[in-house]
C-alpha positions in Angstrom: 36.4 -32.2 18.8 38.1 -28.9 20.2 36.8 -27.0 23.4 35.8 -24.3 20.6 33.7 -26.5 18.8 31.6 -27.6 21.6 31.0 -24.5 22.6 29.9 -23.7 18.8 28.0 -26.5 18.5 24.9 -25.5 20.5 24.6 -22.0 18.4 25.2 -24.2 14.7 22.5 -26.5 15.8 19.8 -23.4 16.8 20.2 -22.0 13.4 20.1 -25.0 11.6 16.8 -25.7 13.6 15.2 -22.8 13.1 15.8 -22.6 9.4 14.7 -26.0 8.7 11.5 -25.2 10.6 10.7 -22.4 8.2 11.4 -23.8 4.8 11.6 -28.1 5.3 8.9 -28.4 8.0 8.4 -32.1 6.9 11.8 -32.9 7.0 13.2 -34.7 10.4 16.0 -32.0 12.3 19.5 -32.2 12.0 21.0 -33.6 15.1 24.0 -36.1 13.9 26.7 -33.5 13.0 30.0 -33.3 13.3 31.9 -30.3 13.8 35.1 -29.2 13.4 36.9 -25.6 12.9 39.8 -24.2 10.7 40.4 -20.6 11.2 36.8 -18.9 11.0 35.5 -21.8 8.8 32.9 -24.5 10.3 33.6 -27.7 8.5 30.1 -29.2 8.7 30.0 -33.1 8.2 26.8 -34.9 7.7 25.9 -38.7 7.8 24.6 -40.2 4.5 21.2 -40.9 4.1 19.1 -43.2 1.7 22.3 -44.2 0.6 23.6 -41.2 -0.2 27.1 -41.1 1.2 28.7 -38.4 3.8 28.4 -34.9 2.7 31.2 -32.1 4.0 30.1 -28.7 4.3 32.1 -25.8 4.8 30.9 -22.1 5.8 30.5 -19.8 8.1 28.4 -19.1 11.3 28.2 -15.2 10.0 26.3 -16.4 7.1 23.9 -18.7 8.3 22.0 -18.6 5.4 24.3 -19.8 3.2 25.7 -22.2 5.9 21.8 -23.2 6.9 20.9 -23.6 2.7 23.7 -25.8 2.0 23.7 -28.1 5.1 19.5 -28.6 4.4 20.2 -28.7 0.6 21.9 -32.3 1.5 20.1 -33.5 4.2 16.8 -32.8 2.4 17.7 -34.9 -0.6 18.0 -31.6 -3.0 21.9 -32.1 -3.9 21.8 -30.0 -7.1 21.0 -26.5 -6.2 21.1 -26.7 -2.7 20.3 -23.2 -1.8 17.3 -23.1 -4.1 15.1 -22.5 -0.9 17.4 -20.0 0.8 15.1 -16.9 0.1 11.4 -16.1 0.4 9.2 -16.7 -2.3 9.1 -14.5 -4.5 6.6 -11.3 -3.5 7.8 -11.1 0.0 9.4 -7.7 1.2 13.5 -7.1 1.3 13.4 -6.8 4.9 12.5 -10.3 5.4 14.9 -11.9 8.3 14.7 -15.5 8.3 16.3 -16.2 11.4 13.7 -14.2 13.7 13.5 -16.8 16.5 14.5 -15.7 19.8 16.7 -18.1 20.7 18.7 -18.5 17.1 19.7 -14.9 17.4 21.0 -15.2 21.1 23.1 -18.3 20.0 24.5 -16.2 17.0 25.3 -14.1 19.6 26.7 -16.6 21.9 29.0 -17.7 19.0 30.1 -14.3 18.1 31.3 -14.2 21.8 33.1 -17.2 21.1 35.3 -16.7 18.2 36.0 -13.4 19.6 37.6 -15.1 22.1 39.3 -17.4 20.2 41.0 -14.7 18.2 38.7 -14.6 15.4 37.8 -11.0 15.9 36.1 -10.1 12.5 33.8 -13.3 12.1 32.8 -13.0 15.8 31.6 -8.8 15.3 29.8 -10.4 12.3 28.0 -13.1 14.4 27.0 -10.5 17.2 25.6 -7.8 14.2 24.0 -10.9 12.3 22.2 -12.4 16.0 20.9 -8.8 16.5 20.0 -9.5 20.1 22.9 -8.3 22.2 21.0 -6.2 24.3 19.6 -9.6 25.7 22.7 -11.2 26.0 23.9 -8.2 28.1 21.2 -9.0 30.7 21.1 -12.8 30.5 24.6 -13.7 29.4 27.5 -15.1 32.0 29.8 -12.4 33.6 32.7 -13.1 31.6 30.2 -12.6 28.4 28.9 -9.6 29.5 32.0 -7.9 30.5 33.6 -8.9 27.0 30.5 -7.2 25.9 31.2 -4.1 27.4 34.6 -4.0 26.0 33.5 -4.6 22.3 30.2 -2.9 22.7 31.6 0.3 20.3 33.0 -2.1 17.8 29.8 -4.3 17.5 28.0 -1.6 15.1 30.3 1.2 15.1 29.6 4.8 13.2 29.7 4.0 9.4 30.6 6.3 6.8 28.1 4.9 4.9 25.6 6.2 6.9 26.8 9.9 7.3 27.1 10.1 3.6 23.5 8.8 2.9 22.0 10.4 5.9 20.3 13.6 3.6 19.1 10.6 0.7 15.2 11.1 0.3 14.8 8.6 -2.5 15.9 5.1 -3.1 17.9 6.4 -6.4 19.6 9.4 -4.7 20.7 6.6 -1.7 21.9 4.4 -4.4 24.0 6.9 -6.1 25.5 7.5 -2.9 26.1 4.4 -1.3 26.9 2.3 -4.1 30.7 3.8 -4.4 31.1 1.6 -1.1 31.0 -1.4 -2.5 35.0 -0.9 -3.5 35.5 -0.1 0.4 38.2 -1.7 2.0 36.4 -2.5 5.3 34.2 -5.4 5.0 32.1 -3.8 7.8 31.4 -0.4 5.4 30.7 -3.2 2.3 28.2 -5.4 4.7 26.5 -1.7 5.3 26.8 -1.2 1.6 24.4 -4.2 0.8 22.1 -3.8 3.6 21.6 -0.2 2.6 20.9 -0.8 -1.1 18.6 -4.1 0.1 16.3 -2.1 2.4 15.9 0.6 -0.3 14.2 -2.1 -2.8 11.3 -1.9 -0.1 10.6 1.4 -1.1 11.2 1.7 -5.2 7.4 1.1 -6.1 7.0 4.9 -7.1 10.5 5.3 -8.5 12.2 4.3 -11.6 13.7 0.6 -11.1 15.9 1.0 -14.1 17.7 4.4 -12.8 18.1 2.2 -9.4 19.4 -0.9 -11.0 21.9 1.7 -13.1 23.4 2.7 -9.5 22.9 -0.1 -7.2 23.3 -3.2 -9.9 26.9 -3.2 -10.3 27.5 -2.7 -6.6 25.1 -5.8 -5.7 27.3 -7.8 -8.1 30.1 -6.9 -6.3 28.6 -7.6 -3.2 27.0 -10.9 -4.3 30.7 -12.0 -4.8 32.4 -10.4 -2.1 35.4 -12.6 -0.1 34.0 -12.3 3.3 31.0 -14.4 3.2 28.9 -12.3 5.6 29.0 -9.5 3.3 28.6 -12.3 0.4 25.5 -13.4 1.7 23.8 -9.5 2.3 24.8 -9.0 -1.3 22.9 -11.9 -3.0 19.9 -11.3 -1.0 19.6 -7.7 -2.2 20.9 -8.9 -6.1 17.8 -11.5 -5.4 15.4 -8.9 -4.5 16.2 -6.8 -7.2 16.3 -8.9 -9.6 12.4 -10.0 -8.8 11.6 -6.3 -8.7 13.3 -5.3 -12.4 11.6 -9.0 -13.4 8.3 -8.3 -12.5 8.3 -4.9 -14.1 9.8 -6.6 -17.7 13.2 -5.7 -17.3 14.5 -8.3 -19.2 18.2 -7.4 -20.5 18.9 -5.7 -17.2 18.3 -8.7 -15.1 20.5 -11.5 -17.2 23.6 -10.6 -15.4 22.4 -10.6 -12.3 20.8 -14.0 -12.6 24.0 -15.3 -14.0 26.0 -14.3 -10.3 22.9 -15.9 -8.9 22.9 -19.1 -10.7 26.4 -19.7 -10.0 26.1 -18.9 -6.6 23.5 -21.6 -6.3 20.9 -18.6 -5.1 17.4 -19.7 -4.9 18.2 -21.9 -8.2 15.2 -23.0 -9.0 13.6 -19.6 -8.9 16.4 -17.8 -10.8 16.2 -20.6 -14.1 12.2 -19.6 -14.2 13.5 -15.8 -14.5 16.4 -16.9 -17.1 14.0 -19.1 -19.1 11.2 -16.3 -19.4 13.7 -13.7 -20.0 15.9 -15.4 -22.9 12.0 -16.2 -24.5 11.0 -12.6 -24.3 14.4 -11.4 -26.2 14.1 -14.6 -28.7 17.0 -16.8 -27.6 14.8 -20.0 -27.6 17.9 -22.3 -26.9 19.1 -20.3 -24.1 15.7 -20.3 -22.7 15.1 -24.3 -23.3 18.3 -24.5 -21.7 17.1 -22.8 -18.4 14.2 -24.6 -18.4 16.2 -27.9 -18.5 17.9 -26.6 -15.2 15.1 -25.8 -13.9 13.5 -29.4 -14.1 16.8 -30.7 -12.8 16.4 -28.6 -9.0 12.6 -28.5 -8.9 10.2 -30.4 -7.2 7.3 -31.2 -9.1 5.0 -30.8 -6.5 6.4 -27.2 -4.9 4.3 -24.2 -4.8 5.5 -20.8 -5.8 4.2 -17.8 -6.5 3.2 -16.7 -9.6 3.0 -13.0 -9.8 3.7 -10.0 -7.3 0.1 -10.9 -6.4 0.3 -12.2 -3.4 -2.5 -14.8 -4.0 -1.8 -16.1 -7.3 0.3 -19.4 -6.3 0.7 -23.0 -7.9 3.2 -25.4 -9.2 5.9 -25.5 -12.0 3.8 -26.1 -14.9 1.8 -23.2 -13.5 5.1 -21.1 -13.5 5.5 -21.9 -17.2 1.9 -20.8 -18.2 2.2 -17.3 -16.4 5.6 -17.2 -17.9 4.2 -17.5 -21.5 1.6 -15.2 -20.7 3.8 -12.5 -19.9 6.2 -12.9 -22.4 3.1 -12.9 -25.0 2.1 -9.6 -23.6 5.9 -8.0 -23.8 5.9 -9.1 -27.2 2.6 -7.5 -28.3 4.0 -4.4 -26.5 7.0 -4.4 -28.9 5.2 -5.1 -31.8 3.0 -1.9 -30.8 5.9 0.3 -30.6 6.1 0.0 -26.6 8.1 -2.1 -24.4 7.3 -4.5 -21.5 9.4 -2.6 -18.9 6.9 0.5 -18.5 10.4 1.9 -16.5 12.0 2.2 -19.9 9.3 4.1 -21.9 9.5 6.8 -18.7 13.4 7.4 -19.9 12.7 7.6 -23.7 10.1 9.4 -26.0 8.0 6.9 -27.3 9.1 4.4 -29.5 8.5 4.1 -33.3 6.1 0.7 -34.0 8.5 -1.8 -36.0 6.3 -2.2 -39.6 6.1 -5.6 -42.2 7.9 -8.6 -41.1 9.5 -7.4 -38.0 6.0 -6.3 -36.4 4.4 -9.6 -37.7 7.1 -11.7 -36.4 6.5 -10.2 -33.2 2.9 -11.3 -32.9 3.1 -14.8 -34.7 5.6 -15.1 -31.5 3.2 -13.8 -28.9 0.3 -16.2 -30.5 2.6 -19.1 -30.0 3.3 -18.6 -26.6 0.1 -17.6 -25.9 -1.7 -21.0 -27.3 0.3 -23.2 -25.7 -0.3 -21.4 -22.4 -3.8 -21.6 -23.1 -3.8 -25.2 -24.1 -1.9 -26.2 -20.8 -4.3 -23.9 -18.5 -7.7 -26.0 -20.0 -7.6 -28.7 -18.3 -6.5 -27.2 -15.0 -8.7 -24.5 -15.4 -11.9 -27.1 -15.8 -10.9 -29.1 -13.4 -11.0 -25.8 -10.8 -14.3 -24.9 -12.2 -15.4 -28.3 -11.0 -14.4 -28.5 -7.9 -15.7 -25.1 -7.3 -19.1 -26.1 -8.2 -18.9 -29.0 -5.9 -17.9 -26.9 -3.0 -20.0 -27.1 0.1 -19.1 -23.8 2.2 -17.7 -20.8 1.4 -14.2 -21.8 3.1 -13.5 -24.4 0.7 -14.2 -21.8 -2.4 -12.1 -19.1 -0.5 -9.2 -21.7 -0.8 -9.6 -21.9 -4.6 -10.3 -18.2 -5.5 -7.4 -16.7 -6.8 -5.4 -19.6 -7.3 -5.2 -19.6 -10.7 -6.6 -15.8 -11.6 -3.5 -16.2 -13.8 -6.0 -17.8 -16.6 -8.0 -14.8 -16.8 -5.1 -12.8 -18.0 -4.1 -14.9 -20.7 -7.2 -14.6 -22.6 -7.2 -11.0 -21.7 -3.5 -10.9 -23.7 -5.0 -13.4 -26.7 -7.6 -10.4 -27.0 -4.9 -7.6 -27.1 -3.6 -9.7 -29.4 -7.1 -10.3 -31.5 -7.6 -6.7 -31.4 -4.0 -5.4 -32.8 -5.0 -8.2 -35.7 -8.2 -6.5 -36.4 -10.6 -9.2 -35.1 -12.9 -7.5 -32.6 -15.4 -10.0 -32.4 -12.8 -13.0 -31.3 -11.2 -10.1 -29.2 -14.8 -9.5 -27.3 -15.0 -13.7 -27.3 -12.2 -13.8 -25.3 -13.2 -11.0 -23.1 -16.3 -12.7 -22.3 -14.2 -16.2 -21.3 -11.8 -14.2 -19.4 -15.1 -12.0 -16.9 -16.3 -15.7 -17.1 -13.2 -17.3 -15.3 -12.7 -13.9 -13.2 -16.6 -14.2 -11.4 -15.7 -18.0 -10.7 -12.4 -18.3 -9.9 -11.0 -14.9 -9.6 -10.3 -12.8 -6.6 -13.7 -10.5 -5.8 -11.5 -7.5 -5.7 -10.5 -8.0 -9.6 -13.8 -8.5 -10.7 -15.3 -6.4 -13.4 -12.0 -5.3 -14.5 -13.1 -6.0 -18.1 -16.3 -4.2 -18.4 -15.1 -0.9 -19.9 -13.7 -3.0 -22.7 -16.6 -5.4 -23.5 -18.6 -2.7 -23.3 -16.7 -0.8 -26.2 -16.5 -3.9 -28.3 -20.2 -4.6 -27.8 -21.1 -1.2 -29.3 -19.2 -1.4 -31.8 -20.6 -4.8 -33.2 -23.7 -5.5 -34.9 -26.7 -7.6 -33.3 -26.0 -9.9 -36.0 -22.6 -10.1 -35.2 -23.5 -10.4 -31.3 -26.3 -13.1 -31.6 -25.3 -16.5 -29.6 -22.8 -14.2 -27.7 -23.7 -14.6 -23.8 -22.7 -11.2 -22.7 -22.6 -10.8 -18.8 -26.1 -9.3 -17.9 -24.6 -6.4 -16.3 -23.2 -5.2 -19.6 -26.2 -5.6 -21.7 -28.4 -4.8 -19.3 -27.5 -2.2 -16.2 -29.4 -2.2 -12.9 -31.6 0.9 -12.5 -30.1 2.4 -9.4 -33.3 4.2 -8.3 -34.5 0.3 -7.5 -31.4 -0.1 -5.7 -31.8 3.1 -3.7 -35.0 2.3 -2.4 -34.1 -0.9 -1.2 -31.1 0.6 0.5 -32.4 3.1 2.0 -35.3 0.8 3.8 -32.3 -1.3 4.7 -30.7 1.9 6.4 -34.0 2.9 8.4 -36.3 1.5 10.7 -40.2 0.4 10.9 -42.7 3.0 8.7 -40.3 5.7 8.4 -37.9 3.3 5.8 -41.4 2.3 4.1 -42.6 6.3 4.0 -39.4 7.1 2.4 -39.2 4.1 0.0 -42.7 4.9 -1.2 -41.8 8.8 -1.3 -39.0 8.0 -3.3 -40.6 5.6 -6.0 -43.3 8.3 -6.1 -41.0 11.2 -6.9 -38.8 8.8 -9.0 -41.6 8.2 -11.2 -42.1 11.9 -11.9 -44.5 13.4 -14.4 -44.5 12.4 -17.8 -45.9 13.8 -20.8 -48.9 12.1 -22.9 -45.8 10.1 -25.1 -44.5 8.7 -22.0 -41.6 10.8 -21.9 -40.0 12.4 -18.6 -40.9 16.0 -18.2 -38.7 19.0 -16.9 -39.7 19.4 -13.1 -39.9 22.8 -11.3 -40.3 23.9 -8.4 -44.0 24.2 -8.4 -44.6 20.4 -9.8 -44.8 19.3 -5.8 -46.5 21.4 -3.4 -43.7 23.5 -1.0 -44.6 22.0 2.1 -44.4 18.3 1.0 -41.0 19.0 -0.9 -39.4 20.8 1.9 -40.2 17.9 4.1 -38.9 15.3 1.7 -35.8 17.1 1.4 -35.5 17.4 5.1 -36.0 13.9 5.5 -33.5 12.9 2.5 -30.5 15.0 4.2 -31.6 13.3 7.7 -31.4 10.2 6.0 -28.0 10.7 4.6 -26.7 12.3 7.7 -27.8 9.2 9.5 -26.1 6.8 7.1 -22.7 9.4 7.4 -22.9 8.9 11.0 -23.3 4.9 11.3 -20.8 4.3 8.0 -18.2 6.8 10.4 -19.3 4.2 13.2 -18.7 1.1 11.3 -14.9 2.1 10.0 -13.4 4.0 13.6 -15.2 2.7 16.1 -14.9 -1.1 17.3 -14.1 -0.1 21.4 -17.2 2.1 21.1 -20.0 -0.7 22.2 -23.3 -1.3 20.7 -25.5 1.1 18.9 -27.7 1.3 21.7 -24.8 1.9 24.2 -23.5 4.5 21.6 -24.8 8.1 21.9 -26.7 8.4 19.0 -28.0 12.2 18.5 -31.7 11.7 18.8 -32.1 15.5 19.6 -30.4 16.4 16.1 -33.1 18.9 14.7 -32.6 19.8 10.8 -34.6 22.1 9.1 -34.5 23.0 5.2 -35.2 26.8 3.8 -35.9 26.5 0.4 -36.2 30.3 -0.5 -32.2 30.3 0.2 -31.6 26.7 -0.2 -29.8 26.4 3.0 -29.7 23.5 5.6 -30.1 24.0 9.4 -28.6 21.6 12.0 -29.0 22.0 15.5 -27.4 19.6 18.8 -28.2 21.1 21.8 -26.9 24.6 21.9 -24.4 24.0 18.5 -25.7 25.2 15.5 -24.5 24.5 11.9 -26.1 25.9 8.5 -24.9 25.0 5.0 -25.5 24.1 1.5 -27.5 20.9 0.8 -24.8 20.2 -1.6 -22.4 19.8 1.8 -23.9 17.5 3.7 -21.0 15.4 4.3 -19.5 18.1 6.1 -22.8 19.0 8.3 -22.2 15.0 9.1 -19.0 15.5 10.5 -19.9 18.2 11.9 -22.7 16.1 14.2 -19.9 13.6 14.2 -17.6 16.1 16.4 -20.4 17.4 18.5 -21.1 13.7 19.4 -17.6 13.0 20.4 -17.8 16.3 22.4 -20.2 15.1 25.2 -19.6 12.1 27.2 -17.5 10.2 24.8 -13.7 9.5 25.9 -11.7 8.7 22.9 -8.7 6.3 22.8 -5.4 6.2 21.2 -6.9 5.0 18.3 -8.9 7.9 17.4 -5.7 9.8 15.9 -5.2 7.0 13.2 -8.5 6.0 12.4 -10.4 8.9 11.3 -11.6 7.7 7.6 -10.9 9.8 4.9 -14.0 11.4 2.8 -13.4 8.8 0.3 -14.3 6.1 2.4 -17.5 7.8 2.4 -17.9 7.2 -1.4 -20.1 3.8 -0.5 -22.9 2.2 -2.9 -24.8 2.6 0.3 -24.7 6.1 0.0 -25.0 6.7 -3.2 -28.8 6.3 -3.4 -29.2 8.8 -0.6 -27.3 11.5 -2.4 -29.4 10.4 -5.9 -32.6 11.1 -4.0 -31.3 14.4 -2.3 -30.3 15.9 -6.0 -33.8 14.8 -7.3 -35.6 16.7 -4.4 -33.3 19.6 -4.6 -34.0 20.0 -8.5 -37.8 19.7 -7.7 -37.2 22.9 -5.5 -35.6 24.8 -8.5 -31.9 24.8 -7.1 -30.2 23.5 -9.8 -26.5 24.1 -8.6 -27.3 21.9 -5.6 -29.0 19.5 -7.3 -26.4 19.1 -9.8 -23.7 19.1 -7.2 -25.8 16.1 -5.1 -26.5 13.9 -8.2 -22.9 13.9 -9.4 -21.8 12.7 -6.2 -24.6 10.1 -6.3 -24.1 9.2 -9.9 -20.0 9.3 -10.8 -18.4 9.5 -7.1 -15.3 11.9 -6.0 -12.8 12.6 -8.7 -10.4 9.8 -7.4 -12.8 7.3 -9.3 -15.4 8.4 -11.2 -18.0 6.5 -13.1 -20.4 7.0 -16.0 -23.9 6.5 -15.2 -26.3 5.1 -18.3 -29.7 6.6 -19.8 -31.4 4.1 -17.4 -29.8 5.1 -14.0 -30.6 9.2 -15.1 -34.4 8.2 -15.9 -36.5 10.5 -14.4 -34.0 13.6 -15.3 -34.2 16.5 -17.8 -32.1 15.7 -20.6 -30.1 19.2 -20.1 -29.3 17.6 -16.2 -28.6 14.3 -17.4 -26.3 15.7 -19.6 -25.1 18.2 -17.1 -24.5 14.7 -14.6 -22.1 13.3 -17.3 -20.1 16.4 -18.3 -16.6 16.2 -17.6 -15.3 19.4 -17.0 -11.9 21.3 -18.6 -10.0 20.5 -16.0 -11.3 16.7 -15.8 -10.5 16.6 -19.6 -7.0 18.2 -19.7 -6.2 16.4 -16.9 -7.3 12.7 -18.2 -5.6 13.8 -21.7 -2.3 14.7 -20.0 -1.9 11.3 -18.2 -2.8 9.4 -21.4 0.2 11.1 -23.2 2.6 9.0 -20.7 3.2 7.6 -17.4 3.4 10.5 -14.3 4.4 10.0 -11.0 2.4 11.1 -8.2 4.4 14.6 -7.7 3.8 15.6 -11.2 0.2 14.8 -11.1 -0.1 17.1 -8.5 1.8 20.0 -10.0 -0.4 19.7 -13.4 -3.7 19.7 -11.0 -2.4 22.5 -8.9 -1.6 24.5 -12.8 -5.5 24.1 -13.2 -6.9 25.5 -10.0 -7.1 29.1 -11.0 -10.3 28.2 -12.8 -13.1 31.0 -12.9 -15.8 27.8 -12.8 -16.6 26.2 -9.2 -17.1 23.3 -10.4 -13.6 23.2 -11.9 -12.3 24.4 -8.6 -14.5 21.5 -6.9 -13.0 19.0 -9.2 -9.4 19.7 -8.6 -9.6 19.9 -4.9 -11.3 16.1 -5.1 -8.7 15.4 -7.5 -5.7 16.6 -5.3 -7.2 14.9 -2.5 -6.8 11.4 -4.4 -3.5 11.8 -5.2 -2.6 13.1 -1.7 -4.4 9.5 -0.2 -1.0 7.5 -0.3 0.9 8.3 2.4 4.7 8.7 1.8 7.2 10.1 4.5 9.6 10.7 2.2 7.9 12.7 -0.3 5.4 14.5 2.0 7.1 18.2 2.2 7.7 17.9 -1.4 3.8 17.4 -1.8 3.3 20.2 1.0 5.3 23.0 -1.3 3.6 21.6 -4.5 -0.1 21.8 -2.8 0.1 24.0 0.1 -0.9 27.7 -1.4 -3.3 26.2 -3.8 -5.5 23.8 -1.3 -5.4 26.9 1.4 -7.1 29.1 -1.4 -9.4 26.0 -2.1 -10.2 25.4 1.7 -10.8 29.2 1.4 -13.1 29.4 -1.8 -16.5 31.7 -1.5 -18.2 28.5 -3.2 -19.1 26.1 -0.4 -18.8 22.7 -2.2 -15.3 24.0 -3.4 -14.5 25.2 0.4 -15.9 21.5 1.5 -13.8 19.5 -0.9 -10.7 22.0 -0.1 -10.6 21.4 3.8 -11.0 17.7 3.0 -8.2 17.6 1.4 -6.0 20.2 3.5 -6.9 17.9 6.4 -5.1 14.7 4.7 -2.2 16.9 4.1 -2.0 18.0 7.8 -2.5 14.5 8.9 0.2 13.2 6.5 2.7 16.2 7.7 1.7 15.4 11.4 2.9 11.3 11.2 5.9 12.3 9.2 6.8 14.6 11.8 6.8 18.1 10.1 5.4 19.9 12.8 6.5 23.5 11.4 4.0 23.0 8.7 1.3 20.9 10.3 0.7 23.9 12.9 -0.5 26.5 10.8 -2.5 24.0 8.6 -4.2 22.7 12.1 -5.2 26.0 13.7 -6.7 26.8 10.8 -8.6 23.2 10.4 -9.5 24.1 14.3 -11.1 27.4 12.9 -13.2 25.7 10.2 -14.5 23.2 12.7 -13.2 20.2 11.0 -11.9 17.0 13.3 -12.1 19.6 16.0 -10.9 16.9 18.8 -8.5 14.6 16.9 -7.1 18.2 15.4 -6.6 20.0 18.8 -4.6 16.8 20.4 -2.3 16.6 17.0 -1.9 20.7 17.6 -1.2 19.9 21.4 1.5 17.3 20.2 2.8 19.7 17.7 3.3 22.8 20.1 5.1 20.5 22.4 7.4 18.7 19.7 8.2 22.9 19.0 9.1 23.4 22.4 6.4 25.9 22.6 5.5 24.6 26.5 3.0 27.2 27.6 0.9 27.1 24.6 0.7 23.6 24.8 -0.7 24.0 28.2 -3.3 26.0 27.3 -4.7 23.5 24.6 -4.3 20.6 27.2 -7.7 21.8 29.2 -9.8 21.4 26.0 -7.9 17.7 25.5 -7.2 15.8 28.5 -9.0 14.3 31.0 -12.6 14.4 29.3 -11.7 13.6 25.7 -8.8 11.2 25.5 -7.6 8.9 27.5 -4.2 8.9 29.5 -2.7 6.1 27.3 -3.2 8.7 24.3 -1.5 11.4 26.4 1.6 9.5 27.5 1.8 8.9 23.7 1.3 11.9 22.2 4.0 13.4 25.5 6.5 10.6 24.0 6.1 11.6 20.2 7.0 15.3 21.6 10.0 13.9 23.5 11.5 11.8 20.8 11.2 15.0 18.3 13.2 16.9 20.9 15.5 14.0 21.3 16.3 14.3 17.6 16.7 17.9 17.5 19.3 17.9 20.3 20.9 15.5 17.9 21.1 18.2 15.4 18.4 16.0 13.5 14.7 17.0 12.4 12.0 14.9 13.2 11.0 15.1 9.7 13.3 12.6 7.7 11.9 14.5 4.8 13.9 17.5 5.7 17.5 17.8 4.7 18.5 20.7 7.2 16.8 20.7 10.7 14.6 23.9 11.7 16.0 25.4 15.0 13.8 25.5 17.8 12.7 29.2 18.6 12.6 28.7 22.4 16.2 27.2 23.1 19.0 26.3 21.0 21.3 24.5 23.2 21.6 20.1 23.1 21.3 20.1 27.2 18.5 22.3 27.0 16.7 20.9 24.4 16.8 17.6 26.2 16.0 19.1 29.5 12.9 20.4 27.8 11.8 16.8 26.8 12.4 15.5 30.1 9.8 18.4 31.6 7.5 17.1 29.2 8.0 13.4 29.9 7.6 14.2 33.6 4.2 14.0 34.0 3.7 10.3 32.2 4.7 8.7 36.0 1.3 9.9 37.4 -0.9 8.7 34.1 -2.6 5.5 34.0 -1.7 4.7 30.8 -1.0 1.2 28.8 2.0 -1.0 29.8 3.3 -0.8 26.8 3.3 3.2 26.5 4.7 3.5 30.2 7.5 1.8 29.3 8.1 4.0 26.6 8.2 6.8 28.9 10.3 5.4 31.0 13.0 4.3 28.6 12.9 7.8 26.9 13.4 9.2 30.4 16.2 6.9 31.0 18.3 7.6 27.5 18.0 11.2 27.8 19.1 11.6 31.5 22.2 9.4 30.1 22.6 12.0 27.3 22.8 14.7 29.8 26.1 15.9 31.7 26.2 14.7 35.3 
């Protein structure tokens, strides 16, 4: 063995050990190998095991996954398709690093230095780039290693032409279009960067059109996956595999066929590729090719191997389950084609609605779909029954949780069968299928997926006669909806204590019953139906209960560090009074007073929350991120409180306030509207029942527009904004809530676009003359301000934060965000004016250091002519300073107080590292 071989041997063994521990934990480690070197290639000689002959593997340490997969393929006995386990199971994101072990990365870095000393510079540099631990090696390595690192530091990760070309790209598709030409670059480093850039972009592809991305990135990844340089080829194969998974999950079957050919030829994750190929060929009607692919899968897959069956993290099984799931997906795809659609929704986004096929073509699609579905259901039957028996016999929740979701896909099979029955005009058969699907979901499915067939079952049941439904056991919740009024009394009893709970429950029971006519039908109730004093007292009690429930809910979702309820300062001195002639609630807490409509109790509760936090509570760093969106307050426990307050206001004769509260209680918020039944609305006048159910013009227009095609989030925001000039307050309120629901998903690269679309509209809604509209507009504007601040868009966030503070919304956290924004904008004197209101009484020292570090990093980017907001194409210059050196000195001035603050170790170290970095950038 040469000196180089002996030097490299520890690094090779470390990489193999980490890979084996991750992929083959039940196999013994690899130790007895012979290692030799030919140029940049490693020759690994493995001894024979269990009668197998000796095996020789040639590979590169700069492509450690390819090398380790082939070595372990032989060592574990999987001779054919040795790279079948190279990538994580489907469902993982594209940023997974298999060799994350610190020692393995350091070993790769040491090997890189050894290659460079031996004259193999390219191989050595790629090993160092793959090791990703050069900084640790520079501190712990030998003197000669440190010297060599200093010499080649600029070559390890040099400035890339690709980074410059893609610096302004904001969407995955835009990035792919600019990055793809670099797959033909003559420099292997640029091609390697191209593969990594395309791979990482796939993680953010959820809201972009996958077919457009594939159009730009697919040919490039195909070239990179066959690159002559192994390090580049490894990255290309990983990116191509991840792109194939993205396309496969969304039914883009024709597009994945060329990708699968390359992946299978490279024996890359062979079993998964064969599964995808089998499904794609089956969906495209090439059954001979499909069976050939399944035959390949049978040769390389172990019978008991566990695989993920869908994008859903929880659904997993063996290869029999994989075939069942594939057949169900193919049946769904064929049904879509028979209806004139396409299994790939992204294809429909690019084309007008396809014309449904007619006659024999349509019937052929349906026959094939039924054939595959029958096979899937037959194969799943015995396994599902065994799971049901096991679930019934389980003695603990832990055992049941292990089963739950394991074969949730069986419910999906029955759903597809129901859709097929409907397509062939068999509604009774479809309903039976959905009942079975619901039964399996309730017994074996994941809890958050239960009830997903309710609307379909109810609609089908309403279209059938009693004779047809006889003998069919529909779920009780479909045939006999639970009375919400009864639930309300129980809920309120649980959220109050002692006699107050009993009194409130009795009051609700009496009021819900209401006066009735001789015929037993509920009568309309007016302001004189209940004595004014009693009605006012009941209204105050209901409002107080809603405030208390909101505060308790806020504490549960935000305050893990606030201690017990007894330790936490509940507002015992809170007084609430109701003035029925003006329909106004007044809340008093110490010297603070808030007056508003009863329909805006949410805002009153959040005002109380802020006042309480302004007393003797020190807020931790988590408070800037753990503030709940008002959507989290759309809680079932609070629905009853809204309903009760609405009924009481109706008795006072205040119809508009009552309607708003009743709609909140029965229909929820615009993000997830519900449809209450007659039984749930019992006791209300008929005209009020219709008003609660009524969908306004804006809501109807939005639903019709959505039904006409698939829309991305920005398109939905633009359409909602176009409806915002309504004369009706109820329409404007609904639009404000709908905008809030669409903004609820944080997307840093889209935040400026969303601000441009919604900013002016939300400002108008937040200043609306109608209190309920203004409340909804303020909460939506708060969500947008949160996202602008989090994305580093300080120019846009700062004026919004001023407005929100003036409206007394989320006072302490918004003031903290305003202080940080002013620092990041270089306006230190204004920030100092805010400082006494925030520190030290409100936020702890860790939060102050955190904000100062964020602001310093923002200024550091500006000194490099970059904007702290990655969504901005061109940086906005600072008003106070312009020269890079001045900006960096401003950043140091912001960080200066951090040394004296008693912050957490992490934040203190972060501040020290920033000071060192900025100091190095300044001229001596």
